[in-house]
N, C-alpha and C positions, 0 to 999 in steps of 0.2 A: 602645337602651342607650347611656348617655353614657360618656365616657372613663373616669370614675371606676369605674363598674360593670365596664367591660371590664378595667380593671387588676386589680380584685379577683378576677375569675374566671380570669385568665391564670395559667398555671403559674408557680410561684415560680422566679425566676432566681438566688436565693441558693444558695450551696453548702450541702448537707446537713451538719449537724454530728453527727447521730446515726450511730454506727458500726454496720455490718452485720457481725455475727460470722461469717457464712457467706462473706463476701467474702475473696478471697485476699489475703495480705499481699504487696504488690508492692514493699515497701521493702527486701526482701532477695532475693538471687538464689534462683531456684527450681530451677535446673539444677545440683544438687550431685551430684558423682560418687559413686556408691555401688558398691563392689566386689561382684561376684557370683560369687566363687569363683576359684580359681587359673586363670591363663591362660598357656599355653606358646607360643601363636602370636604372631607379631609383624607389624607393618605398617611398612614402610620407604619412604622416597622418596629419589630422587637427582636432583640438578639441578646445572647448571654454575655455577661462580663468575663466569663471564663476564657474567652478567646484571648484576652490580655495576658492571662497566666501562661499561655502557651508560647508567647513571645519571650525571647531570652533576655534581651537587654532593655534598658529604659528607652533608648532611641527607637528600637523596634516596636515597643509597646505604643509609644507616642505616634509613630508613623502609621501604625495600624488604625488607631483612632482617627487620624487624619484622612485615611482612605475612606472610612465609613462616612465621615462628615462631608467629604467631597461628593460622594455618590448621592447623599441625601440632598445636598444643595443643588446638584445638577438636575435631579429628578423631582424637585419641589416637594420633598417629604415634609409633612407638617409636624410630625411627632416621632421621637425615638424613645423606645422603652428599653432600658437596660435591665434584664432580669437575671436572677440568680438561678442557675440550673443545677446547683449542688455539686458541680464538678471541679470546683477550685477551693482550696483552703482559704478561709478568711481569718485574719488575726488583727490585733490592734495595730494602728498605724505606727510607722517608725518615727524617728526623731524629726520634728518639724511638721508632722502630719503626713509624711510621705507614704503613699498607698500603692505605688506601682507593683510592689511585690507582696503587699499585705492584704489589699482589698481590691481585686481587679474590677469588681462591679463599680465601686466608687470612682476609681481612677478613670475608667472609660466615661462615666457620667461627667466627671470633672472636666476632662479635656474637651469632650463634645460641647459642653455648655460654654466653655471659654471660646471655642472656635466660632460658635454661633453669634457671640456678642460682637457688635460693631467695634472695629479696632480702636476708635477714639474713646471708647468707654472702658476698655479693658483695664487700664492702669488704675482707674478709680474703683472698679467693681471686683477686681481680682488682685489682692495683695500678693507680694512675692511668695511663691509656694514651690516646693521641690517637685510636685507633680507636673508643673507647667514650665519647667526651666528651659525646654526647647520647643514648646508648643507654638511660640510666636514665629518660629522659622518654618512652620509647615506651609504648604501652598494655600494661598488665600481662597476663601470660599466666595468672596465677591458677590454676595447676594444682594437683592434689591434694596435692603435696608442698610447695607454697608455703603453709605453715601459719602461722596466727597464734599468738601466744604462749599465748592462752587455749584454743586448740583442742587436743584430745588425739587422738592416732592411735598405733596400735601400731608404726608406722614413722615415722622422721624422718630428714632429712638434717642433718648436723652437721659441725663443724670441730673437729679436735683442738686442745686448748689447752695441754696439759701432762701430766706424769706423775702418777699417783695412787699409792696405797699398793701395794707389791709390784710386780707387772708390769702394773698397770692403766694406762689412759689416760683422761684427762678430755676430754669432748666437749661443746662448746656447741651445743645443738640449738634454741636460741631459746625455751627454756621458762622462763627465769629461774632454773633450777636446773641445775647441771652433771650430765651423765650420765657414768657410769663404765663402761667396757668392759674386759674382761680382756686384750685384745690390746695389744701395744706398737705404737703407730703414731706416725710422725713428726708433729711439731707442724705446724699449718696444712695438714693433709690433710683433704679432704672424705671423709666416711664415711657410709654408710647404716646406721642403727641400728634394731634391733628392741627395743621397749620392752614393759612389761607391758600387758595389754589395758586395764586401768583405771589411772588416775593414782594413784600412792601418796598416802595421806592425809597423810603427813609432809611439810610444805612446806619443811623444812630438810634440808640434806644432799644428797648426790648420789643420782641415780636409777640403779639398776643396769640396764644394757642390754647388747645383744650386737651386735657388728659383723657385718653380713651383706653378701652380694653385692648390687650395685645392682639386679639383676633380681629379687631375692627378693620385694619387695612385689607385683610383677606375678605371678610364678609361684606364690607361696604363697597370696596373698589376693585377687588379681585387681585390684589398684589400677592405675590409669594413673599411672605414676611418671615422667612426663616423657620426653624423647627424648635419645638419645646423638647425638653428632655426630662424624663422621670425614671425612677428606679422601681422595680417590682421585686418582691421577696421570693417569688416563685413563678412557675409557668402559669398557674391559674390566676395569680394576682395581676397578670397582664390584663385580664378581662374584668375581674371583680373590682379593680381600682381604676378602671377607665374613667377619665374626666369628662368625656363627652356625654351629653344627655342621651339616654337610651342605649349607651354603650356602642360597641362596634356591631354593625349589622351585617358585615361580611368579614370573615376571618379565613386566612389562607395559611396553612402550615406547609413547610417545604421539606421534602425528603426524597432521596433517590428511589424510595419504594412507593412514591406516589404516582398519580396519573399524569400523563404528559401535560405540559402547560397549555397546549393547544385546546385541551378539553374545556377550559373555561373561557377561551377567547373566541371560539367559533360559534356563531349564532345558531347553527343547527344542532349543536351538541346538547345532550341532556344536562350537562353540568355548566352550561353557559351562564356567565354572570351578567345579568341584566344591568345596563348603565343607569340604574336608579338608586344605587346605594348612597348612603350619607357618610359613613365612617368605615373605612376599610383598613384592616391591619394585616400585614404580612409578617409571619414569624419565622425566623431563621434559627437553626440549631447551632451548637458549638461543634467541637471535634467529635464528640460522641453522639451527636444528633439530638433531636427533640425527644426521642424515646427515653433517653437517660434523664432528661429534665422531668418527664412524667414520673419516673420511678422515685425521684427525689422530692416530689410534691406530695406531702402527707395528706393534704385536704382532697386532692383529686383521687388519691389512692383510696381514702376513706369513702369517697363518693362512688366507688366502684368502677372508675374509669380504668380500663385495662389496656387500651390501645391509644397511642398518641393521636391517631387520625380522628378519634372520637371527640377530641377537644375542638376541632375546627370544622368550618363549613365545607372547606375544600382541602384536599391533601394532594399536593402537587410536586411533580418532579420537574425541576427547572431545566435540566439538561439530560434528556433521555439518551442513553448510549454514550455517556461521558467517557473520554479516553483516559483520563487520570483516575486513579483509585479514589481520590478524595477531591472535593472542591472546598477550598477554604471559605470561611464565613464571609470575609471581606470581599472575596470574589463572587460568592453567591449573591451578595447584596447588589453588586453591579449587574450581574446576569439577570437577577430577578426583577429589578426595577426596569431594566431594558425590556425584558419580555412582557412585563405588565404595562408598558407605556400605552399601548393601544387601549387597554381597559380604562386607564385613567383619562386618556384623551376623549374617548367616547362619552364618558361621564361628564366631562367639561362642556361638551357640545349640547347637552340636554337643556 
């Protein structure tokens, strides 16, 4: 066979131009969040702001916050608690309120809050601030409440823009049409709005909606509606200042000195976490671990708590036999939420 015949019999190297209708459309995301009924249980994480102090530059500090936010968005975390573990110096903000090097706890809180906010609301809710100068360039969280103008959902986040007729308030929800709610709300306030299930056919005039609590989309319809962020002054304050009724009924502390993660996931284990919890919190330590956060907590020390594991229901090692001497907190968040995914999924199926 000569070279010409060989070439004629070889498989074509040209790209096929005929479309296969059965092939998946990879041009659009396939992992679209679909609510599956109301959800009352919540997943929280807590981590120290001191991790920001260990990043050297502003860009690194901002990127670190972005990694935390991405992990929480991917794994549907409902609350992030930024606590002070006493391992970073806190001083007055620099010129313009800049806190990246002055108050790592607030800086992390500030950037996380900004990233959770729908992009169309950020300009109104967050004035120009040196903390946020490159935050807009971080990878998008693209959460269910970060809706495009052409997308319709019965819930939306909006910002109040003015007073309507009577006692009503007009809200900009990014729809191209104003939404009117019956409540009187101060201008430039973020509100969660419930809308009709279907978009009204009239493209002109305001859409009638109702202001609801921020947790309503989750509790009523089962949407993952982003995360809330709060600061805690100490390790113990994570629990004493919990905003959920009854507090956290399951708490997990993470440490390389803890029990293997499998201990709380396997149903035959004495440490198995039954999928009946309401509010679960996972606490991550900083560079020096949760143990140092305990030493810096005067109230826990006064209460006679001598071991960090005594603060939690479960004391867990996320990566037994780890190859690296240390696991960075932002890495531990990804590893931990991945490992605990089964626990969360089991609870969602109850």
